[in-house]
C-alpha positions in Angstrom: -205.0 139.7 -25.5 -202.9 140.0 -28.6 -199.2 139.4 -28.2 -197.0 141.6 -30.4 -193.3 141.6 -31.1 -191.0 144.6 -30.6 -188.1 144.9 -33.0 -185.6 147.6 -32.1 -183.2 147.5 -35.0 -179.5 148.4 -34.3 -178.4 148.7 -38.0 -178.2 152.2 -39.5 -177.7 150.7 -43.0 -180.6 152.1 -45.2 -180.4 149.2 -47.7 -180.6 146.6 -44.9 -183.4 148.5 -43.1 -185.6 148.8 -46.2 -185.1 145.1 -46.9 -186.1 144.2 -43.4 -189.2 146.3 -43.7 -190.4 144.3 -46.7 -189.3 141.0 -45.2 -191.3 141.7 -42.0 -194.5 142.6 -44.0 -194.2 139.4 -46.0 -193.6 137.2 -42.9 -196.6 138.7 -41.1 -198.7 138.3 -44.2 -197.8 134.6 -44.2 -198.5 134.3 -40.5 -194.9 133.2 -39.9 -194.3 135.8 -37.2 -196.5 137.9 -34.8 -197.8 141.4 -35.3 -194.9 143.7 -35.0 -193.9 147.2 -34.0 -190.4 148.2 -35.2 -188.1 151.1 -34.5 -185.2 151.9 -36.8 -182.9 154.7 -38.0 -180.9 155.2 -41.1 -177.6 157.0 -41.9 -178.0 160.0 -44.3 -180.4 158.9 -47.0 -183.3 160.1 -49.2 -186.1 157.6 -49.4 -188.6 158.2 -52.2 -192.1 156.8 -52.6 -192.8 153.8 -54.8 -194.1 155.7 -57.8 -192.1 158.9 -57.6 -189.7 160.1 -60.3 -186.3 160.6 -58.7 -185.3 163.5 -60.8 -188.4 165.5 -59.7 -187.9 164.8 -56.0 -184.2 164.7 -55.3 -181.3 167.1 -55.7 -179.0 164.5 -57.2 -175.9 166.7 -57.3 -176.3 167.7 -53.6 -176.8 164.1 -52.6 -173.6 163.0 -54.4 -171.6 165.9 -52.8 -172.9 165.1 -49.3 -172.7 161.3 -49.6 -176.5 160.9 -49.1 -177.8 157.6 -50.4 -181.0 157.4 -52.5 -183.4 154.5 -52.1 -186.9 153.8 -53.3 -189.3 152.2 -50.8 -192.1 149.7 -51.6 -194.8 152.0 -50.1 -196.2 155.2 -51.7 -196.1 158.7 -50.4 -193.5 161.4 -50.8 -189.8 161.7 -50.5 -188.2 162.0 -47.0 -184.8 162.6 -45.6 -183.4 160.2 -43.0 -180.4 160.7 -40.6 -179.8 159.6 -37.1 -181.8 162.5 -35.7 -184.9 160.9 -37.2 -186.7 157.9 -35.7 -188.6 155.6 -38.0 -191.5 153.5 -36.7 -193.4 150.7 -38.3 -196.5 148.8 -37.4 -197.3 145.6 -39.2 -200.6 143.7 -38.5 -202.1 140.4 -39.7 -205.7 140.4 -40.9 -206.7 138.5 -37.8 -205.7 141.4 -35.6 -208.3 143.8 -34.1 -206.2 146.6 -35.4 -206.3 145.4 -39.0 -207.6 148.4 -41.0 -210.5 148.5 -43.4 -208.9 151.3 -45.4 -205.5 153.0 -45.8 -206.9 156.1 -44.1 -207.9 154.0 -41.1 -204.4 152.6 -40.6 -203.0 156.1 -40.8 -205.4 157.3 -38.1 -204.8 154.4 -35.8 -201.0 154.3 -36.1 -200.4 158.0 -36.1 -202.9 158.3 -33.2 -200.5 156.2 -31.1 -197.6 158.5 -32.0 -199.6 161.7 -31.3 -200.8 160.4 -27.9 -197.2 159.5 -27.0 -195.9 162.9 -28.0 -198.6 164.6 -26.0 -197.7 162.5 -22.9 -194.2 164.0 -23.2 -195.5 167.5 -23.4 -195.4 167.9 -27.1 -198.7 169.3 -28.5 -198.8 167.2 -31.8 -201.8 166.9 -34.1 -202.7 164.4 -36.7 -203.5 165.9 -40.1 -205.2 163.8 -42.7 -204.3 161.8 -44.6 -200.9 160.8 -43.1 -199.1 163.7 -41.3 -198.3 164.7 -37.8 -197.9 168.4 -37.2 -196.5 170.6 -34.5 -197.0 174.3 -34.4 -198.2 174.1 -38.0 -195.1 172.4 -39.2 -194.6 168.7 -40.1 -192.7 166.4 -37.8 -193.8 163.1 -39.3 -195.0 161.7 -42.6 -196.2 158.1 -43.1 -196.9 155.6 -45.8 -198.8 152.3 -45.9 -199.1 149.1 -47.8 -201.9 146.5 -47.6 -201.4 142.9 -48.7 -203.9 140.1 -48.8 -203.4 139.1 -45.1 -201.4 141.9 -43.6 -201.0 145.7 -43.5 -198.0 147.9 -42.8 -197.8 151.5 -41.8 -194.5 153.2 -41.3 -193.4 156.8 -40.7 -190.7 159.3 -39.7 -190.3 161.4 -36.6 -188.0 164.4 -36.9 -186.5 164.7 -33.5 -183.1 166.4 -34.1 -182.5 166.0 -37.9 -180.2 168.2 -39.8 -182.9 170.4 -41.5 -180.4 172.3 -43.6 -179.4 169.1 -45.3 -183.0 167.9 -45.6 -183.9 171.1 -47.5 -180.8 170.8 -49.7 -181.3 167.2 -50.8 -185.1 167.3 -51.3 -185.9 169.1 -54.6 -189.4 170.2 -53.6 -190.4 169.8 -50.0 -194.2 169.9 -49.8 -194.3 171.1 -46.2 -192.4 173.3 -43.8 -190.8 170.8 -41.4 -189.4 171.2 -37.9 -187.7 169.1 -35.3 -189.5 168.2 -32.1 -186.5 169.5 -30.1 -187.0 172.8 -31.8 -190.6 173.1 -30.7 -190.5 172.6 -27.0 -189.3 169.0 -26.9 -185.7 169.8 -26.1 -185.5 167.6 -23.0 -186.7 164.3 -24.3 -184.7 161.5 -26.0 -185.3 158.9 -28.6 -185.2 156.1 -26.0 -187.9 157.8 -23.9 -190.1 158.4 -26.9 -189.9 154.7 -27.9 -190.9 153.7 -24.4 -193.9 156.0 -24.5 -195.0 154.7 -27.9 -194.9 151.1 -26.6 -196.8 152.1 -23.4 -199.5 153.8 -25.4 -199.8 151.1 -28.0 -200.2 148.5 -25.2 -202.7 150.6 -23.2 -204.9 151.9 -26.1 -205.3 148.5 -27.7 -204.8 146.0 -24.8 -201.7 144.5 -26.5 -199.0 142.5 -24.8 -195.7 143.6 -26.2 -192.5 141.4 -26.0 -189.0 142.2 -27.2 -188.1 140.0 -30.1 -185.8 139.5 -33.0 -186.0 138.7 -36.7 -186.9 135.1 -37.5 -184.6 132.9 -39.6 -187.2 133.3 -42.4 -187.1 137.1 -42.2 -183.3 137.1 -42.1 -183.1 135.0 -45.2 -185.7 137.2 -47.0 -184.0 140.4 -46.0 -180.7 139.1 -47.3 -182.3 138.4 -50.7 -184.2 141.7 -50.7 -181.2 143.8 -49.9 -180.0 143.4 -53.5 -183.2 145.0 -54.6 -182.6 148.1 -52.5 -179.0 148.4 -53.6 -180.1 148.1 -57.3 -179.8 151.3 -59.3 -182.6 150.0 -61.6 -185.0 149.8 -58.7 -184.0 153.0 -57.0 -183.9 155.1 -60.1 -186.5 153.4 -62.3 -188.7 151.4 -59.9 -188.0 148.2 -61.8 -186.9 145.0 -60.2 
């Protein structure tokens, strides 16, 4: 049985959280840490995809007015809005894992499948929509992105639980989907903590994985500290150059 690490990040700092994401992927790729599932949340921020043009995706004036930070992630996909009503989840697996994907679509199906199963267990009738969305009542509640390195793969995504959708629609220049909160669609009684527990339960049961609470290794802490400068860099966030 594979033994995985659970990381439940307490920081709401988007620069730190994005640096940790990349550090965990690099550490798993180098087999310095176990396969990992991570939960994290950010204060108000817009996170754009690796290759997107910021001026096409973000309402810059509105972000400045509202104090919304703008960051570029290292994975592809579209622009998303984060606040504390959104739960981010990440799954990072080494090539030696039975969950290691053959394709990007496969990692989306496997990772999002765990999230969908967990939502259904809590009475929320979610559906996976290819390539990388989770839908509820025809509206999007989760988008995901992935990155495959030589020896590891990462898939991470959002979960709109009780996000400020007014702000979301103001700061994103061209939302591609109608989005909704899980709490707006019949999930009013469940909490972020309950959802995390259900995701861990289903990941363990579906894939026969032993999950243990863990923390960042010294190597990851050092990497994240170095990488945080990248995610604070205007050149990276606005031009994609680092």
